[in-house]
C-alpha positions as CSV (number, residue, x, y, z in Angstrom):
1,X,-11.9,-13.0,16.1
2,X,-11.0,-10.9,13.1
3,X,-10.3,-12.5,9.7
4,X,-7.3,-10.2,9.4
5,X,-4.0,-10.4,11.1
6,X,-3.8,-6.6,11.0
7,X,-6.3,-4.5,13.0
8,X,-9.8,-4.3,11.4
9,X,-13.2,-3.2,12.5
10,X,-16.4,-5.2,12.0
11,X,-14.6,-7.7,9.8
12,X,-13.6,-5.0,7.3
13,X,-10.0,-3.8,6.8
14,X,-9.7,-0.3,5.4
15,X,-6.5,0.9,3.7
16,X,-5.8,4.5,2.7
17,X,-3.1,5.3,0.2
18,X,-1.2,8.6,0.1
19,X,0.9,9.6,-2.9
20,X,1.5,12.3,-5.4
21,X,-0.1,12.5,-8.8
22,X,1.7,10.2,-11.2
23,X,3.1,7.9,-8.5
24,X,0.5,5.2,-8.9
25,X,-1.4,5.2,-5.6
26,X,-4.7,4.6,-7.4
27,X,-3.3,1.7,-9.4
28,X,-1.8,0.1,-6.3
29,X,-5.1,0.4,-4.4
30,X,-6.8,-1.5,-7.3
31,X,-4.0,-4.2,-7.4
32,X,-4.3,-4.8,-3.7
33,X,-8.0,-5.3,-4.0
34,X,-7.5,-7.7,-6.9
35,X,-4.8,-9.7,-5.1
36,X,-7.0,-10.0,-2.0
37,X,-9.9,-11.2,-4.1
38,X,-7.6,-13.9,-5.6
39,X,-6.7,-14.8,-2.0
40,X,-10.4,-15.6,-1.2
41,X,-11.9,-12.4,0.0
42,X,-15.5,-11.9,-1.4
43,X,-15.7,-8.1,-0.6
44,X,-13.0,-5.9,-2.2
45,X,-13.3,-2.3,-3.4
46,X,-10.9,0.4,-4.4
47,X,-11.6,4.1,-5.2
48,X,-9.6,7.2,-6.0
49,X,-10.0,10.6,-4.4
50,X,-8.9,13.6,-6.4
51,X,-8.1,17.2,-5.3
52,X,-6.1,19.2,-7.7
53,X,-5.6,16.8,-10.6
54,X,-2.0,17.4,-11.6
55,X,1.3,15.5,-11.5
56,X,2.9,15.9,-8.1
57,X,-0.2,17.1,-6.2
58,X,-1.2,15.0,-3.2
59,X,-3.7,12.3,-4.0
60,X,-5.4,9.5,-1.9
61,X,-7.0,6.2,-2.8
62,X,-8.9,3.7,-0.7
63,X,-9.0,-0.1,-0.6
64,X,-11.6,-2.0,1.5
65,X,-11.3,-5.7,2.1
66,X,-13.8,-8.0,3.7
67,X,-14.6,-11.8,3.8
68,X,-18.2,-10.8,2.9
69,X,-19.6,-8.7,0.0
70,X,-19.2,-4.9,0.7
71,X,-21.9,-2.3,0.4
72,X,-19.8,0.7,1.6
73,X,-18.1,2.8,-1.0
74,X,-17.4,6.1,0.7
75,X,-13.9,7.5,1.2
76,X,-12.0,6.1,4.2
77,X,-11.7,8.5,7.1
78,X,-10.5,6.0,9.8
79,X,-8.2,3.5,8.2
80,X,-6.6,0.4,9.7
81,X,-3.6,0.8,7.4
82,X,-2.0,3.8,5.8
83,X,0.4,3.4,2.8
84,X,2.6,6.4,2.1
85,X,4.4,6.5,-1.3
86,X,6.2,9.8,-0.6
87,X,7.4,10.2,3.0
88,X,7.0,14.0,2.8
89,X,3.2,13.4,2.9
90,X,3.5,12.2,6.5
91,X,3.6,15.9,7.5
92,X,2.3,18.0,4.7
93,X,-0.7,15.8,4.0
94,X,-1.2,14.6,7.6
95,X,-1.2,11.0,6.3
96,X,-1.9,9.4,9.7
97,X,-5.0,11.5,10.4
98,X,-7.8,9.2,11.6
99,X,-5.6,6.1,11.7
100,X,-6.8,3.5,14.2
101,X,-4.5,2.9,17.2
102,X,-2.0,0.1,16.6
103,X,-2.8,0.4,12.9
104,X,0.0,0.2,10.3
105,X,1.8,3.0,8.6
106,X,3.8,1.6,5.6
107,X,6.2,4.2,4.1
108,X,8.4,4.3,1.0
109,X,11.6,5.5,2.8
110,X,15.3,4.5,3.1
111,X,15.0,5.4,6.8
112,X,14.3,3.1,9.8
113,X,10.7,3.1,11.0
114,X,11.6,4.8,14.3
115,X,13.3,7.7,12.4
116,X,10.1,9.0,10.8
117,X,8.5,10.5,13.9
118,X,5.5,8.3,13.7
119,X,3.7,8.2,17.1
120,X,4.3,4.9,19.0
121,X,0.6,4.1,19.1
122,X,1.0,2.9,15.5
123,X,2.9,0.0,14.0
124,X,5.3,1.2,11.3
125,X,7.1,-0.3,8.3
126,X,9.6,1.3,5.9
127,X,11.1,0.0,2.7
128,X,13.2,1.9,0.1
129,X,11.1,0.8,-2.8
130,X,12.4,3.7,-5.0
131,X,15.9,2.3,-4.8
132,X,14.9,-1.2,-5.3
133,X,13.0,-0.2,-8.5
134,X,15.9,1.8,-9.7
135,X,18.2,-1.2,-9.4
136,X,15.7,-3.6,-11.0
137,X,14.9,-1.2,-13.8
138,X,11.2,-0.4,-13.2
139,X,11.5,2.9,-15.0
140,X,9.0,4.5,-17.4
141,X,10.2,7.5,-19.5
142,X,13.0,8.1,-17.1
143,X,10.8,8.0,-14.0
144,X,11.2,5.3,-11.3
145,X,7.8,3.6,-10.7
146,X,7.7,2.2,-7.2
147,X,4.0,1.8,-6.5
148,X,3.7,-1.9,-7.3
149,X,6.9,-2.6,-5.3
150,X,5.2,-1.0,-2.3
151,X,2.7,-3.8,-2.4
152,X,5.5,-6.1,-1.3
153,X,6.0,-3.9,1.8
154,X,2.2,-4.0,2.5
155,X,2.3,-7.8,2.2
156,X,5.2,-8.1,4.6
157,X,3.8,-5.7,7.2
158,X,0.1,-6.6,7.2
159,X,-0.4,-10.0,5.6
160,X,-3.3,-8.7,3.6
161,X,-2.0,-10.2,0.4
162,X,0.5,-12.9,-0.6
163,X,3.3,-12.6,-3.0
164,X,1.8,-15.4,-5.1
165,X,-1.5,-13.5,-5.4
166,X,0.4,-10.3,-6.2
167,X,2.3,-12.1,-9.0
168,X,-0.9,-13.4,-10.5
169,X,-2.4,-9.9,-10.4
170,X,0.6,-8.4,-12.1
171,X,0.6,-11.2,-14.7
172,X,-3.0,-10.4,-15.5
173,X,-2.2,-6.6,-15.8
174,X,1.1,-6.5,-17.8
175,X,3.0,-8.2,-20.6
176,X,5.3,-10.9,-19.2
177,X,8.6,-8.9,-19.2
178,X,7.0,-5.9,-17.4
179,X,5.1,-8.1,-15.0
180,X,8.3,-10.0,-14.1
181,X,10.2,-6.8,-13.4
182,X,7.4,-5.4,-11.2
183,X,7.1,-8.6,-9.3
184,X,10.8,-8.9,-8.7
185,X,10.8,-5.3,-7.3
186,X,7.9,-6.2,-5.0
187,X,9.6,-9.4,-3.9
188,X,12.9,-7.6,-3.0
189,X,10.9,-4.8,-1.3
190,X,9.1,-7.5,0.8
191,X,12.4,-8.9,1.9
192,X,13.9,-5.5,2.8
193,X,10.9,-4.1,4.7
194,X,11.8,-3.0,8.2
195,X,9.1,-3.4,10.9
196,X,8.1,-2.0,14.3
197,X,4.9,-3.7,15.4
198,X,2.9,-2.4,18.4
199,X,1.0,-5.1,20.2
């Protein structure tokens, strides 16, 4: 039996993040690894993958989680979970490429999961993290920053991290006022996440 509630292979759960430069995919990949480590996993890694390094260009990041220490650090080609920070990347970056059947696609979108055209061999979750962060005030230099809020959607869909461990991670990374705002956005996003789970 797998350690993870979400699909995983050989006891390792692989998560691939898709975003655009400046949206925080790399940061969220790292925070997920840290929160999972706080939850008791002994093997956690995160790594960026850069193409054209400019704001707005598609970027990916990877997180691997395992109950045992990891010795694999390559880029993820066949993820168990895909997290998409910008729903346009579902098509233009082929975000679901290589995703394991019944794996999760977690998307920052105001739409329902069944409105995104995601094949029904995958479980799907959507949450309007952008709007939540706008309302909570997670804004930096006029830009809404929704990447940490999406960790709430990942927690709700996959169970790979808990909100308590996410809060501890954010408290370790930010001054109290900023950590509190980011956690509140993640908590609300968790509650508002819409799910279609394929069994």
